[in-house]
C-alpha positions as CSV (number, residue, x, y, z in Angstrom):
1,M,-16.5,-10.3,5.5
2,I,-13.8,-7.9,4.4
3,L,-11.1,-9.2,2.0
4,V,-7.6,-7.6,2.4
5,V,-5.3,-8.1,-0.5
6,G,-1.7,-7.3,0.5
7,S,-2.4,-8.5,4.0
8,T,1.2,-9.6,4.7
9,G,2.6,-6.2,3.8
10,N,3.2,-3.4,6.3
11,L,0.1,-1.5,5.2
12,G,-2.2,-4.5,4.7
13,G,-1.1,-6.0,8.0
14,E,-2.0,-2.8,9.8
15,V,-5.4,-2.7,8.0
16,C,-6.1,-6.2,9.2
17,R,-5.1,-5.3,12.8
18,L,-7.4,-2.3,12.8
19,L,-10.3,-4.2,11.4
20,R,-10.0,-7.0,13.8
21,E,-9.6,-4.6,16.7
22,A,-13.0,-3.2,15.6
23,G,-14.4,-6.7,15.7
24,K,-14.8,-7.0,11.9
25,P,-14.5,-10.4,10.1
26,V,-11.4,-10.3,7.9
27,R,-10.1,-12.6,5.2
28,G,-6.5,-12.1,4.2
29,L,-5.2,-13.1,0.8
30,V,-1.7,-14.8,1.2
31,R,0.6,-16.4,-1.3
32,S,2.2,-19.8,-1.0
33,T,5.5,-17.8,-0.8
34,S,4.4,-15.5,2.0
35,G,6.5,-15.6,5.1
36,E,5.4,-18.0,7.7
37,E,5.8,-15.5,10.5
38,K,3.6,-13.0,8.7
39,V,0.9,-15.5,8.1
40,A,1.0,-16.7,11.7
41,R,0.7,-13.1,12.9
42,L,-2.5,-12.7,10.8
43,K,-4.0,-15.9,12.1
44,A,-3.2,-14.8,15.7
45,M,-5.2,-11.7,15.1
46,G,-8.2,-13.8,14.1
47,V,-7.8,-13.2,10.3
48,E,-9.1,-16.0,8.1
49,T,-6.2,-16.6,5.6
50,V,-6.8,-17.9,2.0
51,L,-4.2,-18.9,-0.5
52,G,-4.3,-16.7,-3.7
53,D,-2.2,-14.7,-6.1
54,L,-2.9,-11.7,-8.2
55,K,-1.5,-13.8,-11.1
56,D,-4.1,-16.4,-10.6
57,P,-7.6,-15.2,-11.5
58,A,-9.3,-18.3,-10.2
59,S,-7.9,-17.9,-6.8
60,L,-9.2,-14.3,-6.7
61,Q,-12.7,-15.4,-7.6
62,A,-12.6,-18.0,-4.8
63,A,-11.3,-15.4,-2.3
64,C,-14.1,-12.9,-3.1
65,Q,-16.9,-15.3,-2.4
66,G,-19.0,-14.1,0.5
67,V,-17.1,-10.8,0.7
68,D,-18.9,-7.5,1.3
69,A,-15.8,-5.2,0.9
70,V,-12.3,-5.4,-0.6
71,I,-9.3,-3.4,0.5
72,T,-6.3,-3.8,-1.7
73,S,-2.8,-2.4,-0.9
74,A,-0.9,-5.0,-2.8
75,T,2.0,-4.0,-5.0
76,T,4.9,-5.9,-6.5
77,T,7.3,-2.9,-6.0
78,I,8.4,-4.1,-2.6
79,S,7.6,-7.9,-2.4
80,M,8.5,-9.0,-6.0
81,Q,8.3,-12.8,-6.5
82,P,9.3,-14.9,-9.5
83,G,6.8,-14.1,-12.3
84,D,5.8,-10.7,-10.8
85,S,6.0,-7.5,-12.7
86,I,4.2,-4.2,-12.6
87,P,2.2,-4.9,-15.8
88,V,1.4,-8.5,-14.7
89,T,0.7,-8.0,-11.0
90,D,0.0,-4.3,-10.3
91,Q,-2.0,-3.9,-13.5
92,Q,-3.5,-7.1,-14.9
93,G,-3.7,-8.8,-11.5
94,Q,-5.5,-5.9,-9.9
95,L,-7.9,-5.7,-12.9
96,D,-8.7,-9.4,-12.4
97,L,-9.3,-8.6,-8.7
98,V,-11.8,-5.9,-9.6
99,L,-13.6,-8.2,-12.0
100,A,-13.7,-11.0,-9.4
101,A,-15.1,-8.7,-6.8
102,R,-17.8,-7.3,-9.1
103,E,-18.9,-10.8,-10.2
104,A,-19.0,-11.9,-6.5
105,G,-21.3,-9.1,-5.6
106,V,-18.8,-7.1,-3.5
107,K,-20.4,-3.8,-2.4
108,H,-17.4,-1.6,-1.7
109,F,-13.9,-1.6,-3.2
110,T,-11.1,0.4,-1.6
111,M,-7.7,0.7,-3.4
112,V,-4.5,2.3,-2.1
113,S,-3.0,3.9,-5.1
114,I,-0.1,6.4,-5.7
115,P,0.0,10.3,-5.7
116,R,-1.3,12.1,-8.7
117,T,2.0,13.9,-9.0
118,V,3.9,10.7,-10.0
119,G,5.4,11.1,-13.5
120,D,4.9,8.8,-16.4
121,C,6.2,5.3,-15.6
122,P,4.8,1.7,-15.7
123,L,3.5,2.0,-12.1
124,R,1.6,5.1,-12.9
125,T,0.1,3.5,-15.9
126,A,-0.9,0.4,-13.9
127,K,-2.5,2.4,-11.0
128,R,-4.5,4.8,-13.2
129,T,-5.7,1.9,-15.4
130,V,-7.0,0.0,-12.3
131,E,-8.5,3.2,-10.8
132,Q,-10.6,3.7,-13.9
133,A,-11.7,0.1,-13.9
134,I,-12.8,0.5,-10.3
135,I,-14.7,3.7,-11.0
136,S,-16.5,2.0,-14.0
137,S,-17.2,-1.2,-12.1
138,G,-20.5,-0.2,-10.6
139,M,-19.3,-1.0,-7.1
140,E,-19.0,1.7,-4.5
141,Y,-15.4,2.7,-4.3
142,T,-12.8,4.7,-2.4
143,I,-9.4,5.4,-4.0
144,L,-6.7,6.6,-1.6
145,R,-3.6,8.3,-3.1
146,P,-1.1,8.8,-0.2
147,C,2.2,10.5,-0.5
148,I,5.3,8.5,0.3
149,F,5.4,6.4,3.5
150,M,7.9,7.8,6.0
151,E,8.4,4.3,7.5
152,M,9.8,3.1,4.2
153,W,11.7,6.1,2.8
154,L,13.1,7.2,6.2
155,S,14.2,3.7,7.3
156,P,17.3,1.6,7.2
157,A,15.8,-0.4,4.3
158,L,16.5,2.5,2.0
159,G,19.7,3.7,3.7
160,F,18.2,6.0,6.3
161,D,19.9,4.6,9.3
162,Y,18.8,7.1,12.0
163,V,20.1,4.9,14.9
164,N,23.6,5.1,13.6
165,G,23.3,8.6,12.2
166,K,23.8,7.7,8.5
167,A,21.6,8.5,5.5
168,T,21.7,7.6,1.8
169,I,20.5,10.6,-0.3
170,Y,19.0,9.9,-3.7
171,G,19.8,12.6,-6.3
172,D,20.9,15.9,-4.8
173,G,18.6,15.7,-1.9
174,H,16.7,18.9,-2.7
175,A,13.5,17.4,-4.3
176,K,10.6,17.8,-1.9
177,N,8.0,15.2,-1.0
178,G,5.1,14.9,1.3
179,Y,5.3,12.1,3.9
180,I,2.6,10.1,5.7
181,S,2.5,7.3,8.2
182,V,1.5,3.8,7.2
183,G,-0.8,3.8,10.3
184,D,-2.7,6.8,9.1
185,V,-3.2,5.4,5.6
186,A,-4.5,2.1,7.2
187,Q,-7.0,4.1,9.3
188,Y,-8.2,5.9,6.2
189,A,-8.7,2.6,4.4
190,V,-10.7,1.1,7.3
191,D,-12.8,4.3,7.8
192,S,-13.6,4.3,4.0
193,L,-15.9,1.3,4.5
194,N,-18.4,3.2,6.8
195,N,-17.9,6.9,6.1
196,P,-20.6,8.1,3.6
197,A,-18.2,10.9,2.5
198,A,-15.8,8.2,1.2
199,R,-18.3,6.6,-1.2
200,N,-17.3,6.9,-4.8
201,A,-14.5,9.3,-3.9
202,C,-10.8,9.7,-4.5
203,Y,-8.6,11.3,-1.8
204,D,-5.1,12.6,-1.9
205,L,-3.5,11.9,1.5
206,G,-0.5,13.5,3.2
207,Q,0.9,16.3,5.1
208,P,0.4,19.8,3.5
209,R,4.1,20.6,4.2
210,T,6.8,18.9,2.0
211,Y,10.4,18.1,2.9
212,S,13.5,17.4,0.9
213,M,15.6,14.5,2.1
214,L,18.2,17.0,3.4
215,E,15.5,18.8,5.4
216,A,14.4,15.4,6.8
217,V,17.9,14.7,7.8
218,L,18.0,18.1,9.6
219,V,14.9,17.2,11.5
220,F,16.5,14.0,12.7
221,E,19.7,15.7,13.6
222,Q,18.0,18.3,15.7
223,A,15.9,15.6,17.5
224,S,18.8,13.2,18.2
225,G,21.7,15.7,18.6
226,K,23.7,13.6,16.1
227,T,25.4,14.9,12.9
228,F,24.5,12.4,10.1
229,E,27.0,10.9,7.7
230,L,25.6,11.4,4.2
231,S,26.1,9.2,1.1
232,F,24.8,10.5,-2.2
233,V,23.5,8.3,-5.1
234,P,23.6,10.5,-8.2
235,A,20.6,10.8,-10.5
236,A,22.5,9.1,-13.3
237,A,23.0,6.0,-11.1
238,L,19.3,5.9,-10.3
C-alpha cells in the first residue's frame, strides 16, 4: 500500500493517477474540508481515501498502518485552511508524518520539497528541517526538489491569462527561473519507489534553461500570435 499525502492537490492527484494506472494500491489522505469533487475523483480512480490532517498526529499514525511507502506533496502554501501555517503544517505536521511512518514500519519515504536556491524564509526552514528528519529516520528516502511548476506560475490563477493575452508580472520581470511540469514531477515521485538510483538520494528537478517572466511571455506571444497586455506588481508591493 502506498500512502499519498496531498492527494487532493494537483501534484498529489497526478501521483495517485499514475500509481493506479500502474495497478498499485493507493491510500489518499484527505481532510474533512477537502472538496467533494476531488475526493470523488480519487475514489473513481480506485484510491482508498482516509480522513486525516497534518495537524492531527493520531490521524497520521492511523493512515500509515499497513503502508509500505509514503509520497508527500502536501503544502499549506496553496490550500491553506483555518489553523494552517507553514510552521504548523509544512514543518511540524510533516515531522509528525515522518515519525508516524517510521513507527509504522514504512520502508520508503518520498518527499516533494523546494529548490535549493530558495532564499531564507519560513518555507525554506520548514522544508530543510523535514528533509533532515527524513534522512535521519532510517527509512529509505527520496527527496525531490523541483523548480517552479509552470502550470501554476503560468496560469490564470496567478494572473497569466494566456487565453486572453494578459499577464501579471511580479517585480520587474527579469528574474530567471527554471520551470517544470506537474506531470513530470509526479512521474519522478512514482518512479522513486522502484528505481535503485533513487534510494537515499536527493534530486534537483527542472529544465537546464531558465526563463524570466518577460521571456515566458515572449514564448507565448510567438506561439499564439497575440501581443500580451502586461500588468506589473512592484517588488515593494510583494
